[in-house]
Structure formats: C-alpha cells, structure tokens
N, C-alpha and C positions, 0 to 999 in steps of 0.2 A: 475212127473212135475220136470222139471230141476230147479236146483237152479240158482240164479243170476250169481253166479261164471261161472257155466257150461253154462248159456246163452251167457254170454260175450265170453267165449272160443269158442262157436259154431259159433258165428257171427265173431269173428276174424278169425278163421280157414276158414269160408265160404269167407270172403273177400280175405284172401290170395290166395285161390284157384282161386277167380274169377280174381284177379290181374295177377297171374301167367299164366293163359290161355289168357288173354288179351294181356298181353305182348308177348307171344309166336305167338298169332294170327298176331301181328304187324310185327314181324320178319318174320314169314311165307308169308306175303303178300309181304313184302320187296323183299324177294328171288323170288317169282314167277313173280312180275311185273317189276323186275331189267332186263335192257338190257344189256346182255353180249357180248359186241362186235359185234352186230348185230343180236345175237342169244337169244332166250327166254329160260327159263327153262321149259323142255318138260317132266318131270317125277314126276308130282305132286302125283300120285296114290303111287308111291314108297316111296317118301318123307313121305307121311301120314302113309303108312304102317310101315315105320321104326320108325316114331314118336309114333306110337301106341306100337310097340315092345319095346321101350325103356320105356314107361310108365308101360307097364306089368311088365318088369323085375324090375323095380323101385318098384312097389306095391308088388309084390312077395318078394323081398328083405327086404322091410320094415316090412311085416308080418312075415318072417322068423326071423328076428333079434329082433322083439318085442317079440315074443314067447320065443327066445332063452333068452332074458334078463330079461324076466318077472319073473323068479325065481330067479334072482340074486337080484333084488330091493327088 
C-alpha cells in the first residue's frame, strides 16, 4: 500500500503528464488545422513519428541519468 505522501506524488505526476499531453495536443491540432497561405499541413505521420522519437530519446536519457546519479545521491 502506498503512503499518503506517495499517493499525492502519484496523483501530482499523473496530472502533470495529463496536462503536458493536453497542451501538446492543442499545439498539434493548431499546426494541423492552420492554413499556411492556401496550403495545409500534409505530413502528420512524419510529425507524429518525430514526436514519438523525441519522447523515446527523452525517456531513455531520463533512465540513463537516473541510473547514473543513483549512486551519487
């Protein structure tokens, strides 16, 4: 069972992740629906693939540095 402190931390982190993805979705929709001098954005698959790549690299970096600094703390 999680302590109260851990429960609050879990809820806070969950809300942070939800807020981050919601903000990103708003920007993504703005990019996709905007009219660029008569042209529309035509590469949504490439955009989403690059977005996933950035998330992957960020997560791997986070895991690497967390493991690296685990012994320092």
